[in-house]
C-alpha positions in Angstrom: 0.2 0.0 0.0 2.6 2.6 0.7 4.5 1.9 -2.1 1.4 2.7 -4.1 0.5 5.9 -1.9 3.8 6.9 -2.1 3.2 8.0 -5.9 0.8 10.3 -5.8 0.4 10.7 -9.5 0.5 7.0 -10.3 -2.5 6.9 -8.1 -4.1 9.4 -9.9 -3.8 8.3 -13.8 -4.9 5.2 -12.5 -8.0 6.6 -11.1 -8.4 8.6 -14.1 -8.0 5.6 -16.1 -10.7 4.2 -14.2 -13.0 7.0 -14.8 -12.4 7.2 -18.5 -13.5 3.1 -18.6 -16.8 4.4 -16.8 -17.3 7.3 -19.1 -16.6 5.3 -22.3 -19.6 3.3 -21.2 -21.8 5.5 -19.8 -22.0 9.1 -20.0 -23.7 10.3 -16.7 -25.4 13.1 -15.3 -23.7 15.9 -13.0 -25.5 14.0 -9.9 -24.0 10.7 -10.8 -20.5 12.1 -11.4 -20.8 13.7 -7.7 -21.9 10.2 -6.6 -18.8 8.6 -8.6 -16.6 11.0 -6.6 -17.6 10.0 -3.2 -16.3 7.0 -2.6 -12.7 7.4 -3.4 -13.1 10.7 -1.6 -13.7 8.7 1.3 -11.8 6.3 0.9 -8.4 8.8 0.5 -9.8 10.6 3.1 -9.4 7.5 5.7 -6.1 6.6 4.3 -4.8 10.4 4.8 -5.8 9.9 8.6 -4.6 6.5 8.6 -1.3 6.6 7.0 -0.6 10.7 7.9 -0.6 11.5 4.5 -0.7 14.8 2.4 -4.1 16.3 2.2 -3.1 16.3 -1.2 -4.1 13.1 -1.7 -7.7 14.3 -1.3 -7.3 15.8 -4.8 -6.4 13.0 -6.1 -10.4 12.0 -5.3 -11.5 14.5 -8.1 -9.5 12.2 -11.2 -12.4 9.8 -11.5 -15.0 11.8 -12.1 -12.9 14.3 -14.4 -11.7 11.1 -16.2 -15.4 9.8 -16.7 -16.8 13.5 -17.7 -13.3 13.9 -19.6 -14.1 11.1 -21.8 -17.5 10.4 -21.7 -18.5 14.0 -23.2 -16.4 12.7 -26.7 -17.3 9.1 -26.5 -21.2 9.6 -26.6 -23.0 11.7 -29.4 -24.2 14.9 -27.5 -25.5 17.1 -30.4 -26.5 14.5 -33.6 -25.2 16.1 -37.2 -28.8 15.2 -38.6 -31.2 12.3 -39.2 -30.6 9.4 -41.4 -31.0 10.3 -45.3 -29.8 12.3 -48.3 -27.4 15.4 -47.0 -24.5 17.7 -48.2 -21.7 18.2 -45.7 -19.2 20.7 -45.7 -15.7 20.0 -43.5 -12.0 19.9 -43.6 -10.4 16.8 -44.2 -8.2 15.9 -41.0 -6.4 13.0 -42.1 -5.1 11.6 -45.3 -7.4 10.4 -47.6 -7.4 6.7 -48.3 -8.1 5.7 -52.3 -9.3 2.1 -52.6 -10.0 1.8 -56.4 -12.6 4.5 -57.5 -13.5 5.5 -54.3 -12.0 8.2 -51.6 -12.2 7.7 -47.8 -12.1 10.8 -45.8 -12.6 11.6 -42.1 -13.7 15.2 -42.2 -14.0 17.8 -39.0 -17.8 19.1 -40.2 -18.7 23.1 -40.1 -22.0 23.1 -42.2 -24.9 20.5 -42.8 -27.5 21.0 -45.5 -30.6 18.2 -44.9 -33.8 18.5 -46.4 -35.2 21.7 -45.1 -32.4 22.7 -42.4 -29.4 24.3 -43.4 -26.9 25.5 -40.6 -23.9 25.0 -38.9 -22.8 21.8 -37.3 -20.2 20.2 -35.5 -18.7 16.7 -35.2 -16.7 14.4 -37.0 -17.7 12.3 -39.9 -16.3 9.4 -42.0 -17.6 9.9 -45.5 -16.7 8.1 -48.8 -16.3 9.9 -52.1 -15.8 9.3 -55.7 -12.5 9.1 -56.1 -10.4 12.6 -56.1 -6.3 12.4 -56.4 -6.0 16.3 -55.7 -7.9 16.0 -52.1 -5.6 16.3 -49.5 -5.3 16.7 -45.4 -6.5 20.5 -44.8 -8.6 20.6 -47.6 -12.2 22.3 -47.4 -14.7 20.1 -49.2 -18.5 19.6 -50.0 -19.6 16.3 -49.7 -22.9 14.7 -51.0 -24.1 11.5 -50.3 -26.7 9.5 -47.6 -25.8 10.2 -44.1 -26.3 7.4 -41.9 -25.1 5.2 -39.0 -21.9 3.1 -39.8 -22.4 -0.7 -39.8 -21.8 -2.1 -36.0 -18.1 -3.4 -36.3 -16.9 -0.2 -37.8 -19.3 2.0 -36.0 -16.9 1.0 -32.6 -13.9 2.2 -34.6 -15.1 5.2 -35.4 -16.1 5.6 -32.0 -12.8 5.9 -30.7 -12.4 8.5 -33.0 -15.5 10.5 -31.5 -17.4 10.1 -34.6 -20.9 8.6 -34.7 -22.0 9.2 -38.7 -20.9 8.2 -42.1 -21.5 9.3 -45.5 -22.1 7.2 -48.0 -21.3 7.2 -52.1 -20.9 10.8 -51.9 -19.4 13.4 -54.5 -16.8 15.3 -53.0 -16.1 19.4 -54.3 -13.0 20.9 -53.5 -13.6 24.4 -51.9 -10.6 25.6 -50.6 -7.7 24.7 -48.0 -8.4 25.2 -44.2 -4.8 25.0 -43.5 -2.8 27.8 -41.6 0.4 29.2 -43.4 2.4 27.1 -41.1 0.3 23.9 -41.9 0.6 24.7 -45.6 4.4 24.8 -45.1 4.5 21.6 -42.7 2.3 19.6 -45.4 4.9 20.8 -48.0 7.4 19.9 -46.0 6.2 16.4 -45.4 5.1 15.8 -49.2 8.5 16.9 -50.4 10.3 14.9 -48.2 8.4 12.2 -49.4 8.8 13.1 -53.2 12.8 13.2 -52.0 12.4 9.9 -50.8 10.9 8.0 -53.9 13.2 10.0 -56.0 16.3 8.5 -54.4 15.3 5.2 -53.2 12.5 4.2 -56.3 10.6 1.3 -56.6 9.3 -1.1 -53.2 12.2 -0.2 -51.1 11.4 3.6 -51.6 8.0 2.8 -50.5 9.1 0.8 -47.1 11.5 3.4 -46.2 8.3 5.9 -46.8 6.3 4.0 -44.5 9.1 3.7 -41.5 10.0 7.9 -42.0 6.2 9.2 -42.2 3.9 6.3 -41.4 2.6 6.1 -45.1 1.1 2.6 -44.9 -2.0 3.7 -46.2 0.4 4.2 -49.6 1.5 0.8 -49.7 0.7 -2.0 -52.1 -1.1 -4.6 -50.7 2.0 -7.2 -51.7 4.6 -4.9 -49.8 2.5 -4.6 -46.7 1.5 -8.5 -46.2 5.0 -9.8 -45.5 5.3 -7.3 -42.1 1.7 -8.1 -41.0 2.6 -12.5 -41.1 5.8 -11.4 -39.6 4.7 -9.6 -36.6 6.4 -6.5 -37.6 3.7 -4.3 -39.2 4.1 -1.6 -36.9 6.7 -0.1 -38.0 5.2 0.7 -41.2 2.5 3.1 -38.9 4.8 5.6 -37.4 3.9 3.8 -34.2 5.8 3.9 -31.0 7.6 1.5 -31.3 9.8 3.6 -34.1 10.1 6.1 -31.3 11.6 3.7 -28.9 13.8 2.6 -31.2 14.8 6.1 -32.3 15.9 6.9 -28.7 17.5 3.3 -28.0 19.6 4.4 -30.9 20.6 8.0 -29.6 21.4 6.2 -26.2 23.4 3.4 -27.6 25.7 6.0 -29.9 26.0 8.3 -26.6 27.1 5.1 -24.8 29.9 4.3 -27.4 31.1 8.4 -27.6 31.3 8.1 -23.9 28.8 11.4 -24.1 27.3 12.7 -20.9 24.4 10.6 -19.7 21.8 13.8 -20.3 23.2 14.6 -23.7 21.7 12.2 -25.8 18.5 12.4 -24.4 18.6 16.3 -24.5 19.4 15.9 -28.6 16.6 13.5 -28.7 13.9 15.9 -28.0 14.5 18.0 -31.3 14.5 14.6 -32.9 11.3 13.3 -31.6 9.6 16.4 -32.7 10.9 16.7 -36.0 10.0 13.0 -36.7 6.1 13.8 -35.6 6.2 16.6 -37.5 7.5 14.1 -40.8 4.6 12.2 -39.9 2.1 15.1 -40.2 1.5 14.2 -36.3 -1.0 11.4 -37.0 -2.9 10.6 -34.2 -0.7 7.2 -33.5 2.8 9.6 -33.5 1.1 12.1 -31.6 0.7 10.1 -28.8 4.2 8.4 -29.2 5.9 11.9 -29.2 4.0 12.7 -26.2 5.0 9.9 -24.1 8.4 10.1 -25.2 9.1 13.5 -24.7 7.2 13.4 -21.5 9.7 10.2 -20.4 12.8 12.1 -21.4 11.9 15.2 -19.2 11.3 12.8 -16.5 14.2 11.2 -16.3 16.3 14.2 -17.2 14.1 16.1 -14.2 15.5 13.4 -11.2 18.4 11.3 -10.6 16.3 8.3 -9.6 14.9 6.6 -12.3 10.8 6.4 -11.0 9.8 4.6 -14.3 5.9 4.0 -13.1 5.4 7.7 -12.3 7.2 8.5 -15.9 4.6 6.1 -17.4 2.0 7.8 -15.5 2.6 11.1 -16.4 3.2 10.4 -19.9 -0.2 8.5 -19.8 -2.0 11.0 -18.5 -0.4 13.7 -20.4 -2.1 12.2 -23.7 -5.3 11.2 -22.4 -5.5 15.0 -21.0 -5.4 16.2 -24.4 -7.0 12.8 -26.1 -9.5 11.2 -24.0 -10.4 8.6 -26.2 -6.5 7.4 -26.9 -7.4 4.9 -24.2 -9.8 3.1 -26.6 -7.0 3.3 -29.6 -5.4 0.1 -30.2 -1.7 1.9 -31.2 -1.9 3.4 -27.7 -3.0 0.6 -26.2 -0.1 -1.4 -27.8 2.8 1.4 -26.9 2.0 1.5 -23.1 1.4 -2.1 -22.7 5.0 -2.3 -24.3 6.9 0.1 -22.5 5.2 -0.9 -19.1 6.5 -4.5 -20.0 9.8 -3.1 -21.1 10.3 -1.3 -17.2 9.3 -4.4 -15.7 10.5 -7.4 -17.1 13.6 -6.5 -19.1 15.5 -6.3 -15.2 14.9 -9.6 -14.5 15.4 -11.3 -17.8 18.9 -9.7 -18.4 20.0 -12.0 -15.5 18.9 -15.1 -17.1 21.8 -15.3 -19.3 25.8 -15.8 -18.1 27.8 -12.8 -18.4 29.9 -13.9 -21.3 26.8 -13.7 -23.6 27.0 -11.1 -26.0 24.6 -8.1 -24.2 23.2 -6.3 -27.4 22.3 -10.1 -28.3 20.8 -10.8 -25.4 19.2 -6.8 -24.8 17.4 -7.4 -28.2 16.3 -10.9 -27.8 14.7 -9.9 -24.3 13.5 -6.7 -25.2 11.4 -8.5 -27.9 10.0 -11.2 -25.6 9.0 -8.5 -23.2 7.5 -6.1 -25.1 5.5 -9.7 -26.6 4.4 -10.4 -22.8 2.6 -7.0 -22.5 0.8 -7.0 -25.9 0.4 -11.0 -26.4 -3.4 -11.0 -25.3 -4.1 -7.6 -27.5 -2.5 -9.0 -30.8 -4.6 -12.4 -30.4 -7.8 -10.3 -30.2 -6.9 -7.6 -32.5 -5.5 -9.5 -35.1 -6.3 -12.8 -35.1 -2.8 -13.5 -36.1 -0.1 -15.4 -34.2 3.3 -14.9 -36.1 5.5 -18.1 -35.3 8.3 -16.2 -36.4 8.0 -12.6 -34.9 10.7 -12.9 -32.4 13.5 -13.6 -34.7 11.4 -10.9 -36.9 11.8 -7.9 -34.5 14.9 -8.9 -33.5 16.3 -8.9 -37.1 14.0 -5.7 -37.8 14.9 -4.0 -34.4 18.5 -3.0 -35.3 17.5 -2.3 -38.8 15.2 0.1 -38.1 17.2 2.1 -35.4 19.9 2.7 -38.1 17.5 3.4 -41.0 15.3 6.0 -38.7 17.9 8.6 -38.0 19.8 8.0 -41.2 16.7 9.1 -43.0 15.5 11.6 -40.8 19.0 13.1 -41.5 18.7 12.6 -45.1 15.2 14.5 -45.6 16.7 17.5 -43.5 19.8 18.1 -45.2 17.4 17.4 -48.7 15.6 20.2 -47.7 18.7 22.5 -47.6 19.9 21.0 -50.6 19.7 17.5 -52.7 22.8 17.0 -52.8 23.7 16.5 -49.1 20.7 14.5 -48.1 20.8 11.8 -50.6 23.5 9.8 -49.7 21.9 9.3 -46.5 18.7 8.5 -48.1 20.4 6.3 -50.5 22.0 4.3 -47.2 18.5 4.3 -45.6 17.5 2.7 -49.1 19.4 0.0 -49.0 18.6 -0.7 -45.0 14.9 -0.9 -45.9 15.9 -3.0 -49.2 17.8 -5.4 -46.9 14.7 -5.2 -44.0 11.9 -6.1 -47.1 13.8 -8.8 -48.2 14.6 -10.4 -44.9 11.0 -9.9 -43.7 10.1 -12.0 -47.2 12.3 -14.3 -46.5 10.6 -15.0 -43.0 7.2 -14.8 -44.3 7.4 -17.4 -46.8 8.7 -20.1 -44.8 6.6 -22.8 -44.2 4.0 -22.2 -40.7 5.0 -18.9 -40.3 2.1 -17.6 -39.1 -1.3 -18.8 -38.3 -4.7 -16.9 -37.9 -6.3 -17.6 -34.9 -9.6 -17.9 -33.5 -10.8 -15.7 -30.4 -9.3 -17.2 -27.3 -11.3 -18.8 -24.6 -12.7 -15.7 -22.2 -11.5 -17.8 -19.3 -7.9 -18.0 -21.0 -7.9 -14.4 -21.6 -9.2 -13.4 -18.5 -6.6 -15.2 -16.6 -3.7 -13.7 -18.5 -5.1 -10.2 -18.3 -5.0 -11.1 -14.2 -1.8 -12.4 -13.9 -0.3 -9.4 -16.5 -1.8 -6.8 -14.2 -1.0 -8.4 -11.2 2.9 -8.8 -12.6 3.1 -5.2 -13.7 2.0 -4.0 -10.4 4.2 -6.1 -8.5 7.4 -5.6 -10.6 6.6 -1.5 -11.1 5.6 -0.9 -7.7 7.9 -3.4 -5.6 11.6 -4.0 -5.7 11.7 -7.3 -3.9 13.6 -9.5 -6.0 12.0 -12.6 -5.1 8.8 -11.2 -6.2 10.3 -9.9 -9.2 11.9 -13.1 -10.5 8.6 -15.1 -9.5 6.0 -13.0 -11.4 8.3 -13.1 -14.5 8.9 -16.8 -14.7 4.9 -16.8 -14.2 3.6 -14.9 -16.6 6.5 -16.3 -19.1 5.1 -19.9 -18.7 1.8 -18.6 -19.0 2.7 -16.8 -22.1 3.7 -20.2 -23.7 0.3 -21.8 -22.5 -1.3 -19.0 -24.3 0.5 -18.8 -27.4 0.8 -22.7 -27.7 -3.1 -22.8 -26.9 -3.6 -20.6 -29.6 -1.7 -21.9 -31.9 -3.1 -26.0 -32.0 -6.4 -24.4 -31.9 -7.4 -26.0 -35.2 -6.0 -28.9 -33.7 -7.7 -28.8 -30.6 -11.1 -28.1 -31.9 -11.1 -29.5 -35.6 -14.3 -29.1 -38.0 -15.7 -33.0 -37.6 -19.0 -32.6 -39.8 -20.3 -30.1 -42.5 -20.5 -26.6 -41.5 -22.2 -23.7 -43.5 -21.9 -20.3 -41.7 -24.0 -17.4 -43.3 -22.3 -14.6 -42.1 -24.1 -11.9 -41.1 -22.8 -8.8 -43.3 -25.5 -6.5 -43.5 -27.0 -5.9 -47.2 -24.9 -8.6 -48.9 -23.9 -12.1 -49.0 -21.0 -14.3 -47.8 -21.0 -17.9 -47.1 -18.5 -20.0 -46.1 -18.3 -23.8 -46.5 -16.3 -26.1 -44.3 -15.6 -29.9 -45.1 -14.7 -32.2 -42.5 -11.6 -32.8 -44.5 -10.2 -29.2 -44.2 -11.7 -27.6 -47.3 -13.0 -23.8 -46.8 -14.7 -22.4 -49.4 -16.2 -18.7 -49.5 -18.9 -17.7 -51.5 -18.7 -13.6 -51.6 -17.9 -11.8 -49.5 -20.1 -9.2 -48.3 -20.4 -5.4 -48.7 -17.4 -4.5 -46.4 -15.2 -5.9 -43.2 -17.6 -8.0 -41.3 -16.4 -11.3 -43.5 -13.0 -10.6 -42.7 -13.7 -10.8 -39.1 -15.9 -13.5 -38.9 -13.6 -15.5 -40.7 -10.8 -14.1 -38.2 -12.9 -15.2 -35.1 -13.2 -18.6 -36.5 -9.5 -18.8 -36.9 -9.5 -19.7 -41.0 -6.1 -20.5 -41.9 -7.1 -20.6 -45.8 -9.8 -20.0 -48.3 -9.1 -22.7 -50.8 -11.8 -21.7 -53.2 -13.6 -18.2 -53.2 -16.4 -17.9 -55.7 -17.9 -14.6 -56.9 -21.2 -14.9 -57.6 -21.7 -11.7 -59.6 -19.3 -8.2 -59.3 -21.8 -6.3 -57.4 -20.7 -4.3 -54.1 -22.8 -6.1 -51.8 -20.9 -9.4 -52.9 -17.6 -8.3 -53.7 -16.1 -5.5 -51.5 -15.9 -7.6 -48.6 -13.8 -9.9 -50.5 -10.8 -7.2 -50.8 -10.1 -7.4 -46.9 -10.1 -11.0 -47.2 -7.9 -10.9 -50.0 -5.4 -9.0 -48.1 -5.5 -11.0 -44.8 -5.6 -15.0 -46.0 -4.1 -17.4 -47.8 -6.4 -18.2 -51.1 -6.3 -21.3 -53.0 -8.1 -20.1 -56.8 -10.8 -17.3 -56.9 -13.6 -18.4 -59.4 -15.7 -15.8 -61.1 -18.5 -15.9 -63.6 -17.8 -15.1 -67.0 -17.9 -11.7 -68.7 -15.7 -8.3 -69.3 -14.2 -7.2 -65.7 -15.1 -3.5 -65.6 -15.5 -1.5 -62.2 -15.3 -2.7 -58.9 -14.6 -6.3 -60.4 -11.3 -4.9 -62.1 -10.3 -3.6 -58.9 -10.5 -7.1 -57.4 -8.2 -8.2 -60.5 -5.9 -6.1 -60.1 -5.6 -6.8 -55.9 -5.5 -10.7 -57.2 -2.5 -9.8 -59.5 -0.5 -7.8 -56.9 -1.3 -10.5 -54.3 -0.1 -13.4 -56.7 -3.7 -15.1 -56.4 -4.9 -17.3 -59.1 -8.1 -17.0 -60.3 -10.2 -18.0 -63.3 -13.6 -17.7 -64.8 -16.4 -20.4 -64.6 -19.9 -21.2 -65.3 -22.2 -23.8 -65.8 -21.2 -27.5 -65.6 -17.9 -26.4 -63.4 -17.5 -29.2 -61.0 -15.2 -29.2 -57.7 -15.0 -32.4 -55.3 -13.8 -32.1 -51.7 -13.7 -35.4 -50.6 -17.4 -36.5 -49.8 -18.4 -33.6 -50.6 -18.9 -31.9 -54.2 -19.7 -28.2 -55.5 -21.7 -28.1 -59.3 -22.4 -24.9 -60.8 -26.1 -24.9 -62.7 -25.8 -21.4 -63.9 -25.3 -19.0 -66.1 -25.1 -21.1 -69.4 -21.6 -20.4 -71.1 -24.1 -18.8 -74.3 -27.2 -17.1 -74.6 -26.7 -15.1 -71.0 -25.1 -12.2 -72.7 -28.5 -10.1 -72.7 -29.3 -10.7 -69.3 -28.8 -8.4 -66.3 -25.8 -9.1 -64.1 -27.8 -10.6 -61.2 -29.2 -13.4 -63.9 -26.3 -13.8 -64.8 -24.8 -14.4 -61.0 -23.3 -18.3 -60.6 -25.8 -20.9 -59.0 -23.8 -23.6 -57.3 -25.3 -26.8 -55.7 -23.4 -27.9 -52.9 -24.1 -32.0 -51.9 -22.4 -33.5 -48.7 -24.3 -37.3 -48.4 -28.1 -36.5 -48.1 -27.8 -32.6 -47.8 -27.9 -30.5 -50.2 -27.7 -26.5 -50.3 -28.5 -24.4 -53.3 -26.4 -20.9 -53.7 -28.3 -18.5 -55.7 -26.7 -15.5 -55.9 -29.0 -12.7 -56.7 -30.8 -14.5 -59.8 -34.3 -12.9 -60.9 -36.7 -14.0 -63.5 -34.5 -15.0 -66.2 -32.2 -17.2 -64.2 -34.5 -19.1 -62.4 -36.2 -19.9 -65.8 -33.3 -21.2 -67.6 -32.8 -23.5 -64.5 -36.0 -24.8 -64.7 -36.1 -25.5 -68.4 -33.0 -27.1 -68.1 -34.3 -29.9 -66.5 -31.8 -29.9 -63.9 -32.8 -31.5 -60.3 -33.1 -28.5 -58.2 -34.4 -30.4 -54.8 -32.6 -29.0 -52.2 -32.2 -29.4 -48.2 -31.2 -25.5 -47.8 -31.9 -22.8 -50.1 -30.2 -19.4 -50.1 -33.4 -17.2 -51.1 -32.1 -15.2 -54.3 -31.7 -11.2 -54.1 -31.9 -11.2 -50.4 -35.5 -12.0 -50.6 -36.6 -9.6 -53.0 -40.1 -9.9 -55.0 -38.2 -10.3 -58.0 -36.0 -13.1 -56.9 -38.2 -15.8 -55.8 -41.6 -17.2 -57.6 -44.2 -20.6 -56.2 -42.5 -22.6 -59.4 -39.3 -22.1 -58.7 -39.7 -22.8 -54.7 -41.9 -26.0 -55.5 -38.9 -26.9 -57.7 -36.4 -26.7 -54.9 -38.6 -28.0 -52.3 -36.3 -26.8 -49.1 -36.9 -27.9 -45.8 -35.2 -24.5 -44.7 -34.2 -21.1 -46.6 -31.8 -18.7 -45.7 -32.3 -15.0 -46.4 -29.0 -12.7 -46.3 -30.2 -9.2 -45.8 -29.4 -6.1 -43.7 -31.6 -4.7 -41.3 -33.8 -2.3 -42.2 -32.4 -1.4 -46.0 -33.2 1.0 -48.1 -34.8 -1.6 -51.0 -37.5 -3.1 -48.6 -35.8 -6.7 -48.4 -36.8 -8.8 -47.7 -40.6 -8.6 -49.6 -43.8 -9.4 -47.9 -44.5 -11.3 -50.9 -41.3 -13.6 -50.7 -41.9 -14.4 -47.1 -45.8 -15.0 -47.1 -44.4 -17.8 -50.1 -42.5 -19.0 -48.0 -44.5 -19.4 -45.1 -47.2 -20.8 -47.1 -45.0 -23.3 -48.4 -44.0 -24.3 -44.7 -40.3 -23.4 -45.2 -38.3 -22.7 -42.2 -36.6 -19.3 -43.0 -34.3 -17.3 -41.3 -33.2 -13.7 -41.5 -29.2 -12.4 -41.3 -31.2 -9.5 -40.0 -33.3 -10.8 -37.3 -31.1 -13.9 -36.7 -27.5 -12.6 -37.0 -24.9 -15.2 -37.9 -26.6 -18.6 -39.1 -24.5 -21.9 -38.7 -26.1 -25.5 -40.0 -24.2 -28.6 -39.5 -24.8 -31.6 -41.0 -23.3 -35.3 -40.6 -24.1 -35.9 -44.0 -27.8 -37.2 -43.1 -28.8 -34.9 -40.6 -29.2 -31.2 -40.1 -29.2 -28.8 -37.4 -29.3 -25.2 -37.8 -28.8 -22.9 -35.1 -28.1 -18.8 -34.9 -26.4 -16.2 -32.8 -29.7 -14.6 -31.9 
């Protein structure tokens, strides 16, 4: 207790964080704030009297209600931007736009809204998608027209961490001017000039990697360049994260030790270097937080002789949270903070595990990597659903390279701003380092079983890890008893190995024992996963967004042997793009026709990632052990004049006596073709065509299929009115048990070939 009370700033920060957590889940009234502040106030009053502490501790009681109000006021929408429907907004682009195919994603600070009869000022943050406009950049004032609505559930959680609650879909953006100050213009011009200089001196992939390390330009990287870093657990170096700031500081301290400089001189030199690095990155939210934490840590060490790591860590966290309260719920802040805390806590004990004759630089690099992973493992597992079996080695090799590349690159772009001749040699050297690092990461990523996509950890295992991690950090940061340090470190390392092994072996521990068909709730779209007992995974469509990828991660799917795209409409195609980036794909199969629009974007991504694909049609068959997939349509000829919906692939999947009919979005012509061909359409389960629209189903087709169950993949309260009343009435009239993803959520069918069971999450 004395160790905790002896650090009032640490205690203040802990209560502030508790308050922010309460504010995230509940934004209370002032009365509730007062009631929330009374218990800690009374507790501290007792502690002050009991331990004869300074009455300053009573002020600490204000931390909880202040943190609660500070976070709650931003984590909850106090003044809505508008109502769902067509709208025109005017706002400032506050982050670099991200171009994906023919669309540009914008994050706006809104000033003006026009909706219906309303025209007036509105304040808030907004995520918008506009038709591609390469001229847009951060700081531009734009007018965007589109449909204002609430984002889908998973994406809404991410936007909430930024204080945004609305999205504007399929808009058209018009640049009105710039909202930047002269200083902002100068900083942006400097960043763009530095990027251009890097790409001129180091062209090609090595230049893109170097720009990512120096400026956090990960959004501009091709998926094929970024993928090896994700698979080796080193993607953080491309996003201008806190790890980069830590490596920069480590390099300066190392050079200072070699040159026998006074202890404080490297730290003094680090202050302008960190500021330069953050400026070069455009003060992205991730690098802003890392820079504040780094600078506060430097100043805290410079101002005292004793290394009080808990207080330094608390001061850095409090500085960030005071400026950006929602940073507590941002993944980059959590990873940076946990990694730093784990380094302070575990590294001193770990460095005693190897004999003194072992090279100190090697043992230090290894244990730094291990300590950081001890603190971040459960976050990595739950956020990325990927465990890299080569991550310790990859980070060990990467750390010295990045520690050399960063200062070389920063010095290069600084000198190049004076004269290109001065900075180009240093940039060339940094480029060689990025080439070497890129080749190393690609080599490690190509090793067999270099990475595994893992399902969510069991709740008991994740809870156990968090509890032991919190207890270990508290013991090691607040107490100095050698025995406690030893047992806490050894215990957490043992749990780390168990957690890692459990997740890595989850597919062996819990194999698929019968056919599983997952009708994934992706909103207004289709995405269906078929998993056979022989380990074959087939994905039919990907939905409109990220929901399919997230669901596959939750299941721990490591490979998709076949991916079918029924037809190139956004609600079936868009979700395949993130799936291709994350998972190993055997082959993609699409219907015959001319690639255009979003389908062309998909094919370009396939080529960049090296994924094979082919066009297929009626008669195509796939055999997967006792399971068989046969395409019943469309016919190779005669369907040229059909609509894209009617040209959807139609698949009949058979497993023993269980048959599924997957119909895409076929309408009248597609159904009539199947009936006229004389094909046996009978199926146990029917995926109702076209999300249950009135044009997707008729009594003759339903009679020919004669299903026991039907599934309609549809978004709740969609603007198309799907499913239609006539379709639902027809299914009910025929006695077909019907499930809707909008009502039942994810729907899972299981079959041993004879019997079928269907369950849903709601």
